[in-house]
N, C-alpha and C positions, 0 to 999 in steps of 0.2 A: 424252454431253453433250447440251445442248439444241440447239447449233448445231454443224455440222461445222466443223473447223479449216481444211478447204480451201475452203469456201464464202466469197464476197465479198460478204456482205451488210451491212446496217446493223448487225446484232448483232456481225459479225466485226469491223467497223471500230471499235466501241465497247467491245471487250474491254478489261479493265483491265491496265495495264501500268505498275506503281509501283516506285519505287526503294527505298521504305522503309515499313513496315506502320504502322497506327494501334494502338498497344498503350497499355495502362496500366502503371504503374510496377510492379505486381505481377507481371504476365506477362512484362515485360522483365527482371525479376530485380534483384539487388542488385550484381552485377559490372557495371560501366561498360564493360568491355571483352569483348565477345561476339562470337562468330562466327555468322553466318547463312546459310543457304544459300537461293538464290532460284531458284525454278522458274517460268518464264514459262508462264502458262496451264496450271499444273499441274491443279487441280481445279476442279470447279464450285461456285459458292457455294451454301451450304445454304439460302439463303433465296430468291434470284432464280435460282438455276440457270444463271448465265452463268459461263462460265471466267475466272478471275482469277489473279493472280501469287501464288504461295504461298511464304511465308517459314518456315524452320524453324531452331531454335535451342536451345540448352540454357541455362535461366535461372540455373544455379548448380551447386556441387558437391553430388552426391548427389540431384539433381533429375531429373525426366523431361524428355525433349525435347518441345517445344510448337511449334504451327504455327498459322497464320491459318486461321479457319474460314468467315468471310463475306469478301466483296469490300468495297472501301472505299467504295462508293456506299451500300450497305446500312449500314455503319458511320456514314457521315456523316448518314444520314437520321435515325438514332435517337441519334447522338453517343455511341456505345458502342465498347468495345474489340473489335477483329477476333477475338480468341481466347475471352475469357470472357463476352463480350456484356454487360458491366457498365457502368454510366454512367461515363464518364470524369472528371466533376466531383465526383460524391458517392460513387463506388464502389458504387452500390446496383443491383439489378435494376430492369429498365424498369418493371415493374408498380409498385414502390414509388415510383419517381420520378414517374410519371404520376399516381398517386394523389395525391402530395404537391403536385403543381403544378396538379392539376385539369385534366389534359391527356387528351383523347380522340383518339388518332391511329389511324384506322381504315386499315391497310395492307391492299389487296386481296390475295386468296390465289389466285385462279384466274390461269392462264398468260397469258391475253390482258390482263386488265386489270392484272395485275402489271408486264408489260412496258411497258404505257402509263404507269402510275404512276412507274415507275422512269425512264423517259426524261424526263418532266416535272421530277422531282426533280433529274436531272443537270443540266438547264438552268437550274434556280433556283441549284444549287450552283455552277455556272460564273458566275453573275452576281453572286455574293456574294463577300465578301473572304476567306471561310474561316475567320474567328475565332469565328463565332456559328454555332450549330445552324440548320437551315432547318426549313420546314414548320410544324406546329402548336406544335412545340418551340420554335422560334424566337419565336413569338408569346406564349409562356406568360411569367409573371412571372419575375425573376431568381432568387428565393430563396424558401424555404420554412422555416418553424419545425420542421416534423417532419423534413425532410430534413437540417437542420443538426443536429439531435439524433442522427440515426441514421447520418450520414455517418462514414466510416472515414478517420482522420487519417494512419494509417501503413500502409505496404503489409503485406499478410498473405501472406508468402512460404511459409508452410506449405500454402497451396493447390497449390503447384508440386511437392509431394511425389510420388514414384512411386506406382503403383497397388499394391494388394496382390498378392502372388505366390499364384495359385491353386495352383500345385504345393506350396507350403508349407502352405497350408490342407488339403490332402489328405494332408500328410506324405509327399511323394515329391520335395521339392526337394533336389538334391544339389549345389548352388552354394555354400551357406553364406554367408559373408560377400561373396563375389564377386558374389552375385545383385543385379541392378539394381533389383529390385522389394522391396517392404516385406514384412517377415515380422511381420505384426500379425495380430491377431483382426479378422475383417471386422465391419463394422456389421450391425445388426439389418435383415434384408431387408424387414421391414414398416415400417422407419421411413420416414416421407414424404420425407425428405431423400434417400433411396437412389433416388427415382425423378424424375430431373430430364431435360427434354428441351430442346434447343437452340432449337427452333422455338416452343415455349411461352414460353421466356425473352424471345425476341425480340419476339413478338407480345404479350407482357404478359398472359397467361392461364395459369391453372393452374400457377403456379410455386411450389413448397412453400418456397423460401428466402423468396420475398416475402411468403407468408402468414405465416411465422414473423417476420419483420421488422415486418409491420403489427400483430401481437398484441403485440409488445414496444412498439411505439410507443403503442398504447392504454393500456398499463399502466405508463407512465413516470411517474416521481413529479413533483410540482409544487413550486414554491417560493413559499409564501404569505408574505405581509408580516407583521412581527410587529405586535402590537396596541400597543406603544409607539410613538406617533407621533413621538417625538423621536429615534428611531434613523434615521439617514441614512447609515450606513456599510455597505459591502459587503465582505465577505471573499472574496479571490481566491487560490486554492490551486493548488498544481502548477506554479509558475513555472519551476523548474529554474534554470540559469545563462544562458538565451539571451534571456529576456523582460526587457526594460529599463522604466525608469520611463516614458520617452517613448512607447513602444509601448502601454502601459497608457493614458496620457492621450490619446493620438491615437484610441484606441478610445472610451473612456467619456466624451470631451468632447461628442460629438454628442448626449448624452442631457440635459445641463444643466451648470451651472456646477460645477466641481470645487473644493472648499475644501483638502483635503490628500491627499497619495497617500504611504503610508508603506510601504516594502517591508522586510519581516523576512528577510534572506538566509539566516539560519540555519535557519529553518523553511520557506523557499522559498514564502512567501506573501505578500501585500500586503493593505492596507486602504485602500479609496478613501472619502473622506467626501465626500458632495455638499453643495451649499449648502441645498437643498430636498429634503423627503421625496419630493415628485412626480417628481424626477429620478432619485432612487434606485429608486423602484418602476418606473419604465420601464426603467432601466438593468438591474434583476434580471430583469424579464420578457423583454427582448430578448436577454439573455446567457445564460440559465441552460440548461446542457447545450448551448449553442451557440456558446460563446466559444472559438475556435481562433486562437492567435498563434503564429506560427513553427512550425506543424505540430504544437503541442501543444494539447490539450484542456484547458482551465483549469476549475477548479472555483468555481463563485459560489455564495456563501450570504450570508444577512444577518448583519451584525455584532451583538453583544450590548452593552447598555447598560453603564454603569459599575457601577451598582447590582447587576446581575445578574452581572457579572463578580466583584465582590466577595464576593457569596454564595457563588458556585461555588468560588471560590479558596480559601474556609475548609473545604470539604468535603474529606475523605480520598478518595484514589483519583481525583483530577480533575487533569489537566494544566492548563498555562498556556493552551491553545488550547480548553479546555472539553471535551475529549474524555474519557471515563471510562477509566481504566487498569484492566486485570485484575490480581487479587491474584496474587502470585508463591507458587506451592504450595512447601511445606517451611520457611517462615519461622514463627518462633513469634509468638503474638499480642502485642497491646500490653500493657506492663507497667503495673500500678497505679501512681497518682501517689504519690511519697513522703509522709507526714505532715508537717505544718507544724512547722517548728523552733521552740522556745521558747528564745529567747536568754536570758532571766532565769532558768530553771531551771538548778540546779547540774549540774555534769558527773558525773554517777554512773555511772562506766564499769563498775563491778561490780554493779551492781543491788542494793546493801546497803541495809539499814534505816537510815535517817537518825539513828534514836534509839541506835543502837549506838555503843559507845565505840571509839575508835581503838586501844585499848591491847590488843584481843584478838589483835592479831598484832604482839606486841612481839618483834622479831627483830632480834637484834645482828649486825652484819657480823663475819666472821671477821678475825683479825690479818693484816696482810701477810705474805708469804713470808718465812722467815728471823727472825722475831721470835717468842720463846716465848709462848704464852698464859699469862695469870695464873692463880695457884693457885686451886683452889676456895674460893669464899667472897669473892673480890675481884673487883671489876668488875661491870659490868652483867650480870644474867643472860642466857642464851642464849635461854631460853623463859620466858614468864611462868608462874609456879607455879599460878596461880588462874584461868587462861585458859579460859572455858567453851568449849564447841564451837560452832563458827559456825552460826547457825540458818539455816534455808533463806530465801532472800530472799523478802520479801512484796510488793515493788513490781516484780515482773517483768512485762513487758508480754505479752500474749497471743502465741501464734504467729502469725507473718505480718505482725507490724507492728515488727520490730527494725529499726532504722535501720542504715544501711550503716557510718556513723562509729563507731556504738555496737559493732558486731560487731567493727570493725578493732581498736579500742582494747581490747576484751575479750580477744580472742585474743592480742594483743601483751603485756597486762600478765599474762595467765595463763603465756605462755612465759617471761617474766621471773622469775615467782613460782616456776616450776618449777627454773629454773637457780639461784635463790637457796637453795631448800630443798636441792637437791643438794650445793651447795658448803657450806652450814652442816652438813649430816649428815656430810659427809667430814672437815671441820675438827673436829668432835666426836670422830668416831671415832679420829683422829689423837691427840687430847688424851687419851682414855681409854687408848690404847695405850701412850702414854709414862707415864701414872700406874699402869699394871698393872691396871686396871679390867676385869672381865670384861663389863661392860655395854657395848653399842654400839646405834648408831642406824641403823635400817634406812631405806634411801632408798626 
């Protein structure tokens, strides 16, 4: 250690002895009831090399044990977590936060200057109320558009997972499911994220995670106002069940007068209409990718005019919210529209020639059961003697244009005709058999 435990010097008197660590919600874990072990003056701080009280705990089931890495003085100087060294307000690396706030806090690295700087910061921390950061960070502006866009709103508990089992990678792990480490393929050793240093993160230099976030911030999309100047409505999505009308009004009222607020609970969205276009543009600029209410990051977009909604509503594959829907595979294509019905045209269900005489099918019904048929020569003839063969219909429609009602009546009439012919032939055969004739009608 930097100073002996037995020496009674200034450093020995100002060693840290805390009752609870300074942690972020991710490192603390999702379980509100946890046990911590406290070791007084257990290790040296990895930044100032002074002994401090070390806390150790397990953040959850199937998670690795975590402990504090830096002292509380170094944590308060940078307003970071004692374990992960990420900012307590935004959950971002120090390099990203200082870039967003335009802060350049040069912490000395030599032993003598570091000790003198730490003593001055401890004096400033003692004189403050403890609610705001000290040093250059305390003099920086309170917020930044880039930080609000990159800030993490929910804890990332995946960061607390165990490390990868090196024996499993070599194929020598014999614990199986009881192994407390992860049995997964390791990441690429050439990946920049695989080379992280706790001191580089604290000083805000050469941090691969910060470089990745800064590149993401430079490529973030922008929300451009529409060309139609009459649009003064903003679409707010992702409300969930916790965001209310009053919370939306309290946030957006600062940009200008609000005309109406409409919440669509089924779609979990809202439409906010401002009285002026200038107020709507300011609200869109200040809230795009930065609006967080009740821990939820809300989506902010411009609304559409009534004419645009009417045009898009008539298109196929477009939902009510304006998003294009993907076609479902396996469904048949669109059916052709049916031909126009002519109400004045006669109902020609058999596609017969209008000039043909109806006498071509002069068929008499057989007598009821129990009554003898009349003798030959009396009564109407069963079949017309001079009936010519039915000519092929000349007025049939081309294939593919048969109406549904025509097809139904054709099929029904054909079935009735077949039944009638069968019944007539059977009655004629019985009549011939009674007379002793050898002729018969085939069905």
